[in-house]
C-alpha positions as CSV (number, residue, x, y, z in Angstrom):
1,Q,-205.1,-94.6,-187.2
2,V,-202.7,-94.1,-190.3
3,Q,-198.8,-94.1,-190.3
4,V,-196.5,-93.0,-192.8
5,V,-193.1,-94.3,-192.2
6,E,-189.8,-93.4,-194.4
7,S,-186.8,-95.2,-194.3
8,G,-183.3,-95.5,-196.3
9,G,-181.6,-91.9,-195.6
10,G,-178.2,-91.8,-194.6
11,L,-174.9,-90.4,-195.5
12,V,-173.4,-90.9,-198.8
13,Q,-170.5,-89.5,-200.9
14,A,-171.2,-87.3,-203.9
15,G,-171.8,-89.6,-207.0
16,G,-173.3,-92.3,-205.0
17,S,-177.0,-93.6,-204.8
18,L,-179.5,-94.2,-202.2
19,R,-182.9,-95.8,-202.2
20,L,-185.6,-94.4,-200.0
21,S,-188.8,-96.2,-198.9
22,C,-192.1,-95.1,-197.4
23,A,-194.8,-97.5,-196.5
24,A,-198.3,-96.3,-195.3
25,S,-200.2,-98.6,-192.8
26,G,-203.5,-98.5,-190.8
27,S,-207.0,-98.4,-191.6
28,I,-206.7,-97.4,-195.1
29,A,-209.4,-97.6,-197.5
30,S,-207.8,-96.3,-200.7
31,I,-204.5,-94.4,-201.6
32,N,-204.3,-92.1,-204.5
33,T,-201.2,-90.1,-204.9
34,M,-197.8,-90.7,-203.2
35,G,-194.9,-88.7,-203.3
36,W,-191.8,-87.2,-202.0
37,Y,-190.8,-83.5,-200.9
38,R,-187.7,-82.3,-199.6
39,Q,-186.5,-79.5,-197.3
40,A,-182.8,-78.4,-197.3
41,P,-181.6,-76.1,-194.2
42,G,-182.9,-72.5,-194.8
43,K,-184.9,-73.4,-197.7
44,Q,-188.7,-74.0,-198.4
45,R,-190.0,-77.5,-198.7
46,E,-190.1,-78.5,-202.4
47,L,-191.4,-81.2,-204.6
48,V,-189.1,-84.1,-205.6
49,A,-191.7,-86.4,-207.3
50,T,-195.2,-88.0,-207.1
51,I,-196.8,-91.0,-208.5
52,T,-200.4,-91.9,-208.8
53,S,-202.2,-95.2,-208.3
54,D,-202.0,-96.1,-211.8
55,G,-198.3,-95.2,-212.3
56,T,-198.3,-91.8,-213.4
57,T,-195.3,-89.9,-212.3
58,N,-194.3,-86.3,-212.0
59,Y,-190.8,-85.1,-211.2
60,A,-189.1,-81.8,-210.4
61,D,-187.5,-80.7,-213.6
62,S,-184.0,-80.4,-212.0
63,L,-184.1,-83.9,-210.8
64,K,-185.4,-85.7,-213.9
65,G,-183.0,-88.3,-215.2
66,R,-181.2,-88.8,-211.6
67,F,-184.2,-89.6,-209.4
68,T,-186.9,-92.4,-210.1
69,I,-190.1,-92.9,-208.2
70,S,-191.8,-96.0,-208.1
71,R,-194.7,-97.9,-206.3
72,D,-196.0,-101.1,-204.7
73,N,-199.7,-100.9,-204.6
74,A,-200.0,-104.0,-202.7
75,K,-197.6,-102.9,-200.0
76,N,-199.0,-99.3,-199.8
77,T,-195.2,-98.2,-200.4
78,V,-193.6,-95.9,-202.5
79,Y,-189.9,-95.8,-203.3
80,L,-187.4,-93.0,-204.5
81,Q,-184.3,-94.1,-206.2
82,M,-181.8,-91.5,-206.0
83,N,-178.5,-91.7,-208.3
84,T,-175.7,-89.6,-209.1
85,L,-176.1,-87.8,-206.0
86,K,-174.9,-84.2,-205.3
87,P,-174.1,-82.1,-202.2
88,E,-177.2,-80.0,-203.1
89,D,-179.4,-83.0,-202.7
90,T,-178.7,-82.8,-198.9
91,A,-182.2,-82.4,-197.1
92,V,-184.7,-84.0,-195.0
93,Y,-186.8,-86.0,-197.3
94,Y,-190.6,-86.5,-196.5
95,C,-193.0,-89.1,-197.9
96,Y,-196.9,-88.2,-198.3
97,A,-199.9,-90.4,-199.2
98,N,-203.2,-88.9,-200.2
99,L,-205.5,-91.5,-198.9
100,R,-208.9,-92.2,-197.5
101,R,-209.4,-93.7,-194.2
102,L,-212.4,-96.2,-193.9
103,G,-215.3,-94.0,-193.5
104,A,-213.4,-90.8,-194.0
105,T,-212.5,-88.4,-196.7
106,W,-209.4,-87.9,-198.8
107,Y,-206.5,-86.3,-196.7
108,N,-202.6,-86.0,-197.1
109,Y,-200.7,-87.9,-194.5
110,W,-196.9,-87.1,-194.0
111,G,-194.1,-88.9,-192.6
112,Q,-191.7,-87.7,-190.1
113,G,-188.9,-87.4,-192.6
114,T,-185.5,-89.1,-193.4
115,Q,-182.2,-87.3,-193.5
116,V,-180.1,-87.5,-196.8
117,T,-176.5,-86.0,-196.4
118,V,-174.2,-86.1,-199.6
119,S,-170.6,-85.3,-199.0
120,S,-168.3,-83.6,-201.4
């Protein structure tokens, strides 16, 4: 059994900051890429950022400079530092981990999502 659990969402005023965390736990053999997507009301889910096990990062172009993804491999945890938040950043933020369970193949496991609301 594998669990991916996000935390850190909430309500913040425009210009403020939030830090999201996401931890993968369970019978994990290895984790490759971890990352964040988001889905705003009435819109498709979109990439926010990803990070590989060796620390290579990838960001949505529109978020570069405001969002920073990082990772603690020892804790199987990925973080998303979000600065200078805007109302258009309001969305449910989903974490995923591309991992291999003991005795199984690689698969993307998703969290339940955490709500981020930015007020103007």
